[in-house]
N, C-alpha and C positions, 0 to 999 in steps of 0.2 A: 504494500500500500504506500502511496506517495501523498504527502500533505504539502501543499504549496500555500504558505501563509507568511506574510511579512512580519507580523508581530510575534516576537520571541515567546512571550508568555502564552499566547494562544497556541502557537506551535507546540510548546512544551505540554500544555494541557491535553491537546488531542493526542500527541505522541504517547504520553503516559497512559491515558485512558485506553487507547487502542492497543498498546503493548500489554496492558493488564488483561485484555481480552484475547490474547494470543495472536494478534496481528503483528507481522513484521513491518515496521514503519521506517520510511526514510522521509525526511522533511527538508524543504528548501524555503528560502525567503524571497525568491524572485522568479519571474516567469522564465527567464533564460536558464537559471539553474534547475528549475523544475522540468523544463523541456529536455535538458541534458540528462537529468536523472531518469526521466521516462524513456529516453532512447536507450539508456544503459540497462534498465531493469525490466521493461515491458510490464508495468504493474497491472494487477487485476482491478484495482480501484485507485482513482485519483480524487482527492479532495482539494479543491482550489478556491481561493479567495480571489475574486476578480480584481481587487484593488492592490494587488502586489505590483511592484515595479515590473515593467515589461509584461503586464498581465492583460486582463480584460477579455473580451470576446475573442480577439485574435489569438490569445493563448489557448482558449478552449478549442478553437478551430485547428490550431497547430497540433495540439495533443491528439485530436481525433484523426488528423491526417497522418500521424506517425504509424508506420507499419505495425509496430508492437503494441499500439494503443487502439487499434480499430475496434476491438471487442472489449476494451476496458470500460468499466463503469466510471463515468465522470460525474462527480457530485460537486456542484457549485455551492459553496457555503460562504455567503457574502453579506455585507452590511447594506447592499444596494437592493432596495425593494421596488424599484421602478419596473412597471409591467413591460414596457418596451424592451428594457435591458434583459429581463427574464426571457422574453420571446427570442431575442437575438442569441442569447446563450444557448437556448434549447435548439434553435436552428443551426447553430455552429457545432452542435454535437453533444452538449451536456445531456445527461440522462435525468438528473434531478437538480432542482434549484431550491435551496433552503436559505432563508433570510435570518441573519443574526439579529437579536440574540436567539441562538438555537442551541439548546442544551445538548449534552452528550446523549441523553435519553432519546431525543428525537433523531439524532444522527445514528444511534444504534438501531432504531426502528427502520430507517432507510437502508442501512447496511444489511439488516436481517432480511428485508424484502428482496434486495438485490441478490443476496447470497442464496436464498431459497430458490429463486428463479434461475439463477446460474447453475445451481446443482441439478436442477431438472434437465438441463441441457447436456449433461455429460452422457456421451454416447460411447458404450463399450466398443473399443476398436483397438485391436492389437497393433495396428499400424500407427496409432497416435494421431489420427485425423481430428481436427477441431470441428465442432458443430458448425453447420452453415450459418452465415451471418443473418439470414432471414429468421432463423429460430432465435438468435440472440435479440434481434429487433423486436420480435413478438414478445419475448420474455420481458424486455424493458418496458414495452407498452403495458403489459399486464401488471408489472410492478408499479408503474405510475398510477394505474387505475386503482389498485389496491391501496396505495399510499393515500390517494385522495379520499377514499372511503374511510380509512382509518383516522384521518385528521380533518374532520369537517371544519375546524376552526382556522385552518390554514387557507390562504388564498389558493384557488385552483390553479394548477399548472397544466396548460393545454399541450397536447402533443402536436408538433408541427405537421403540416400536410406531408404525407408519405412516411410518417414515423420517424425513427431515429436516423440521423445522418451519420 
């Protein structure tokens, strides 16, 4: 798991919480460092604050375009509540968009949803083939729908036309 967050205290909080839950975490403070880390490790999950230096929607798009991140779950966890920005981030390839303050409990719920749906995609194959991207996209759409049902107090996040990019 990769956490891209500019504020050291927030990075440390998420790192500690995620590590206690058996995630292997690497954390960076900028978009450039985060993109380099994503290239090096091809993470299953990236948690990204849009307001990091060299960040924003272009960072989400760059992460999604990386070969090793095409099937990565990208969770935007940001202070930015603007609806247009939310839509742009989702169109750029984010799977989830959470607005701070977002406690670790809420983050845990999103990770659990993503994990459950990702585990259903495991196809027994001795050749080690990855599941088709269309199945991953379907799982992400199902995860979003479940998340919206679980948290009626959160603003709804619409799926961009054509699903996940």
